[in-house]
Every structure is written in C-alpha cells, then in structure tokens.
N, C-alpha and C positions, 0 to 999 in steps of 0.2 A: 504494500500500500504506500509506504513512504517513497519508494522508487517512482511510483506513478505520479505522486504529487510533485516530486522534484523534476521529473520529465515534463509534466504539464507546465510548471512555472518556467522551465528553461525554454520551452517552445514559445510561450507568451513573451518572454524577454526577447527572443530572437525576432519574432514577428513584429513586436511593438517597436523595435529599434531598427527595423529594416532600412537600408539606405534609400529605398524608393519612398518610404513614408517620410523620412527626414527631408528628402528633396521636395516632396509634396508640401510639407509644412513650410519649408523655406519659400516656395513659390506662392502659396496662398498668403503667407505673411507679407510678401512683397505687394500683392494686390490690395490686401486690407490696409497696409500702410500707405500705399499710393492714393487710396480714396480719402485719406486723412490729410495728405501733404501735397499731392500733385494734381489729382483729378477730382472734380465734383462728382462726376459719374463717367462711366464708359458708355459706348454706343449701345442703344437699347436693343439692337438686333444682334448683339454679341460683339465683343472686341476682338474679332478674329485677327486683327493686326497685333493684338496684345496676347493672343492665345499662347499657352505654353504646354509642352508635352515633356513629362519627365524623361530622363535619359534612357530609361529602360522601356519607354513607350507604354507603361502601365496606366498612367494617369494623364488626363487632359484637363487643364485648368483654363477656364474662360471667364473673364469679367463681363458682366452684363448689367448695365445701369449701376446701381450701388450694391450689386450682389456678385458673388464669385461662384461659378458653377464648376463642380468637380465630377468628372466622368471616368469610370473605370473602362479601359479600352480593350476589354475582352469580355466574353460572355461569363457572367457570374450570377450567383444566386442572390436573392433579396437579402439574405443574411449577411453576405459580404458587404453590401451597401450599408446595412444597419451597423455592422462592426466599424466600417469606415466613418460613418456618421458619429458613432460614439467616440471614436478616436479624435475626430475634429472638434466635437463638443468639448471634450476634455481639454484639448489643446487651447481652445478659445474661452473656456469658462470664466476666466478672470479678466478678459479683454473687453473693456467697455465699448470698443468700436464695433463689436459683433453682437447683434441682437439675438440671433438664433442660428442654428445649423439644423437643416431638415432635409428629408428626401422629398423631392418634388414629384408631381404627377407623372413626369416623364421618366422617373426612375433614377435621376441623377441627384447629386447632393448640392444644396445651395447654402452658401454662407451669406447671411443677411446682414448688410452693413448700412441699411437705410436709416436716415435720421428720423 
C-alpha cells in the first residue's frame, strides 16, 4: 500500500511539473500581464497574430478580447480538460487580474480577465 501511495505522488509530481505545463503557464502569464500593461483587449475574433503554441505542440494559447483561450491540440477526454482547468485555477487563484478559469461550451479553457 505504501509503495502505491509513493508511486501515485511521484506521478503527480512529474505530471504537475511537466515542462509543457511550465511553458503553458509562462505563456498564459504573458497574456494576462499584457492585458494589464500593454493591451486593453485583443481582437474579438481571436488574436491569431498573438497566438502561441507550446514547443511540444500540446497547447495552443489564444487571447480573445480580455480572455485567454487554452486548447489542448490532441484528442483528449473531458477529464483532461477538467484537470487542466484545475491546474490553471490553482495557478491563478491569488491573481486579482483573473476573475475565473472555466471550460467553455466549445470545450476549451478560458481564463477570464474582464474588468
């Protein structure tokens, strides 16, 4: 039983600190910060000229208005989006610039920075 707990915690640590998620957080932080310092809002139809893709191609980050859209670039279950939403919520829980993090009707994740 103890080995199973240690194994589970090890897997969580590896997944939680994956380079891809670190890069995702860095990119979303950039867009959240730019809404505070550089832009009042991005183009309403998507800031495709500002769109970012993580180096491994797993996440696409697109600013839209005063929101940041995060899409997983492979077919995944709803649970994987829920896990990612939970990770992003935890990342931004003490950031007053972010109102909420949620899964939108299109199935992607939105980081809401509206005033």
